[in-house]
Backbone as CSV, one residue per row, in Angstrom:
resi,resn,N_x,N_y,N_z,CA_x,CA_y,CA_z,C_x,C_y,C_z
1,MET,-1.377,-30.403,2.186,-0.661,-29.624,1.459,-1.744,-29.144,0.588
2,CYS,-1.208,-27.973,-0.051,-2.302,-26.978,-0.591,-1.778,-27.547,-2.017
3,GLU,-2.835,-27.647,-2.961,-2.528,-28.459,-4.329,-3.681,-27.142,-5.426
4,LYS,-3.823,-26.186,-4.860,-4.587,-25.418,-6.230,-4.034,-24.353,-6.595
5,PHE,-2.814,-24.576,-6.637,-1.393,-23.360,-7.450,-1.196,-24.385,-8.033
6,VAL,-1.463,-23.930,-9.552,-0.667,-24.441,-11.179,0.437,-24.135,-11.176
7,LYS,1.055,-23.384,-10.741,2.750,-22.663,-10.948,3.473,-22.776,-10.085
8,ASN,4.677,-23.354,-9.952,5.458,-23.798,-8.470,5.763,-22.041,-8.363
9,TYR,5.919,-21.018,-8.660,5.913,-19.834,-8.170,4.957,-19.455,-7.323
10,GLU,4.027,-19.765,-7.846,2.370,-19.099,-7.073,2.294,-20.102,-5.778
11,LEU,3.073,-21.285,-5.895,2.998,-22.234,-4.758,4.502,-21.327,-3.581
12,LYS,5.538,-22.006,-4.213,6.193,-20.888,-3.150,5.774,-19.372,-2.326
13,LYS,5.128,-18.840,-3.714,4.672,-17.683,-2.731,4.007,-17.899,-1.635
14,HIS,2.802,-18.715,-1.722,1.934,-19.357,-1.090,2.512,-20.211,0.580
15,MET,3.726,-20.739,0.077,4.004,-21.494,1.424,4.718,-20.207,2.125
16,HIS,4.688,-19.232,1.798,5.478,-18.240,3.191,4.224,-18.272,4.147
17,ILE,2.927,-18.181,3.971,1.837,-18.335,4.652,2.042,-19.222,5.689
18,HIS,2.388,-20.552,5.578,2.732,-21.497,6.617,3.634,-22.163,7.043
19,THR,4.818,-21.213,6.535,5.994,-21.371,7.150,6.587,-20.082,7.942
20,ARG,5.578,-18.881,7.366,5.748,-17.896,8.554,7.020,-17.188,7.603
21,GLU,7.565,-17.493,7.089,9.085,-17.143,6.226,8.542,-15.484,5.406
22,ARG,9.445,-14.614,5.778,9.364,-13.221,5.051,10.893,-12.688,4.678
23,PRO,11.092,-13.270,3.579,12.652,-12.884,2.989,12.609,-11.609,2.376
24,HIS,11.941,-11.037,2.499,11.522,-9.401,1.735,11.930,-8.494,2.932
25,LYS,13.292,-8.011,3.149,13.167,-7.103,4.403,14.094,-5.922,3.824
26,CYS,12.937,-4.448,4.386,13.464,-3.131,3.664,14.236,-2.857,4.886
27,ASP,15.414,-2.254,3.914,17.397,-2.198,4.563,16.661,-0.642,5.383
28,LEU,16.179,-0.065,4.929,15.077,1.746,5.936,14.532,1.604,6.960
29,CYS,13.640,0.351,7.244,12.975,0.450,8.237,12.535,-0.805,9.166
30,HIS,13.527,-1.436,8.479,13.241,-3.141,8.514,12.338,-4.001,9.050
31,ARG,11.320,-3.388,8.123,10.107,-4.303,7.886,10.395,-5.399,6.913
32,THR,9.618,-6.150,7.681,9.948,-7.443,6.543,8.213,-8.119,5.654
33,TYR,8.190,-8.597,5.041,7.038,-9.162,3.732,7.919,-10.280,3.383
34,ALA,6.109,-10.997,3.439,6.632,-12.606,2.809,6.963,-12.809,1.123
35,ASP,6.040,-11.802,0.484,6.140,-12.142,-0.878,6.702,-10.373,-1.652
36,ARG,7.106,-10.452,-2.847,7.950,-9.419,-3.444,6.865,-7.743,-3.827
37,GLY,5.869,-8.557,-4.477,4.732,-7.588,-4.680,4.096,-6.553,-3.138
38,SER,4.408,-7.162,-2.075,3.981,-6.299,-1.151,5.055,-5.693,-0.806
39,PHE,6.446,-6.303,-0.605,7.687,-4.964,-0.433,7.813,-4.122,-1.055
40,ASN,7.706,-4.569,-2.549,7.630,-2.851,-3.612,6.852,-1.703,-3.451
41,LYS,5.315,-2.931,-2.785,4.545,-1.888,-2.274,4.837,-0.666,-1.173
42,HIS,5.432,-1.521,-0.456,5.517,-0.701,1.106,6.876,0.663,0.728
43,MET,7.906,-0.267,0.030,8.767,1.161,-0.555,8.691,2.414,-1.289
44,LEU,7.724,2.336,-1.791,6.840,3.571,-2.506,6.559,4.410,-1.258
45,THR,6.317,3.615,0.220,6.361,5.007,1.563,7.642,5.464,1.583
46,HIS,8.696,5.263,1.083,9.841,5.762,1.626,10.353,6.687,0.311
47,MET,9.572,6.414,-0.609,9.714,7.911,-1.981,9.592,9.057,-1.371
48,ALA,10.744,10.050,-1.626,10.364,11.567,-1.693,9.492,12.091,-2.326
49,GLU,8.823,11.504,-3.552,7.878,12.018,-4.001,6.526,11.407,-3.850
50,LYS,5.685,12.462,-3.494,4.166,11.996,-3.279,3.546,12.415,-4.195
51,PRO,2.989,12.462,-5.275,2.297,13.086,-6.003,0.377,12.953,-5.784
52,HIS,0.201,12.181,-5.107,-1.044,12.638,-4.299,-1.573,13.124,-3.452
53,LYS,-1.619,14.480,-3.515,-1.579,15.435,-2.488,-3.531,15.733,-1.705
54,CYS,-3.290,16.041,-0.713,-4.753,16.107,0.042,-5.427,17.296,-0.022
55,ASP,-5.812,17.418,-0.727,-6.580,19.569,-1.057,-7.009,20.057,-0.026
56,VAL,-7.262,19.070,1.311,-7.727,20.079,2.473,-6.105,20.815,3.420
57,CYS,-5.188,19.020,3.426,-4.289,19.936,4.155,-2.939,19.407,3.479
58,ARG,-3.091,18.813,2.333,-1.639,18.724,1.267,-0.864,17.719,1.410
59,LYS,-1.402,17.189,2.751,-0.165,15.973,3.336,-0.641,15.131,1.518
60,GLY,1.024,14.490,1.411,0.954,13.719,0.525,1.244,12.678,0.480
61,PHE,0.641,11.630,-0.511,0.520,10.183,-0.334,1.262,9.271,-1.618
62,THR,2.140,8.363,-2.074,2.490,7.975,-2.950,0.917,6.868,-3.529
63,GLU,0.076,6.448,-2.623,-0.676,5.736,-3.691,-2.203,6.828,-3.275
64,ARG,-3.046,7.172,-4.330,-4.360,7.365,-4.799,-5.184,6.908,-3.846
65,SER,-4.869,5.180,-3.358,-6.127,4.615,-2.537,-5.481,5.169,-1.060
66,LYS,-4.922,5.471,-0.622,-4.021,6.332,0.740,-4.662,7.228,0.852
67,LEU,-4.827,8.157,-0.127,-5.161,9.390,0.213,-6.740,9.466,-0.015
68,LYS,-7.167,8.570,-0.632,-8.523,8.446,-0.442,-9.031,8.014,0.935
69,ARG,-8.030,6.935,1.856,-8.637,6.317,2.739,-8.289,8.085,3.709
70,HIS,-7.239,8.296,3.392,-6.897,9.816,4.193,-8.210,10.928,4.078
71,MET,-8.869,10.790,3.068,-10.229,11.998,3.044,-11.096,11.937,4.174
72,LEU,-11.037,10.681,4.469,-12.065,10.172,5.771,-11.541,10.985,6.857
73,THR,-11.013,11.316,7.346,-10.107,11.394,8.283,-10.724,13.131,8.445
74,HIS,-11.349,13.942,6.921,-11.697,14.999,7.124,-13.385,15.364,7.037
75,LYS,-13.747,14.220,6.948,-14.970,14.042,6.902,-16.298,14.729,7.351
76,ASP,-15.881,15.322,8.371,-16.631,16.144,9.343,-16.292,17.718,9.184
77,GLU,-15.613,17.814,8.549,-15.032,19.510,7.814,-16.170,19.673,7.006
78,LYS,-16.116,21.106,7.292,-17.950,21.824,6.529,-17.823,21.205,5.241
79,SER,-16.937,21.183,4.206,-17.448,19.936,3.010,-17.132,18.795,2.854
80,HIS,-18.085,18.628,2.459,-18.153,16.581,2.110,-18.091,16.245,1.041
81,LYS,-17.598,17.390,-0.100,-16.834,16.767,-1.074,-15.607,17.306,-1.613
82,TYR,-14.537,16.307,-2.511,-13.334,16.534,-1.734,-13.034,16.139,-3.266
83,VAL,-11.944,16.840,-3.558,-11.435,16.556,-4.976,-10.287,15.413,-5.054
84,VAL,-10.254,14.811,-5.448,-9.040,14.170,-5.668,-8.511,13.599,-7.004
85,SER,-7.705,14.314,-7.059,-6.825,14.032,-8.621,-7.997,14.176,-9.590
86,GLU,-8.333,13.151,-10.195,-9.152,13.380,-11.621,-10.238,13.577,-10.813
87,GLY,-11.610,13.485,-9.816,-12.463,13.550,-9.714,-13.252,13.761,-8.483
88,ILE,-14.677,13.649,-8.127,-14.906,14.546,-6.715,-15.124,13.235,-5.952
89,TYR,-15.292,13.118,-4.597,-15.542,11.493,-3.865,-16.559,12.279,-2.506
């Protein structure tokens, strides 16, 4: 048994790994998640607003990290510097 968790809710969340229980289900695409945090992050993918836009192809993303990963798909194009929200990468 795992004994590294001090708080009961942490242990309960961790036990989903062992039981493979995934109680959080998306009603839109039916994906399931073991923890609420992952489920809430997934729900952002269904939002109409995607504020992080690619300056190359204008594709939108709900998370800045997803935009940064997407920018790698443009790495072989002319410019190797991309403007992402507040900075250049």
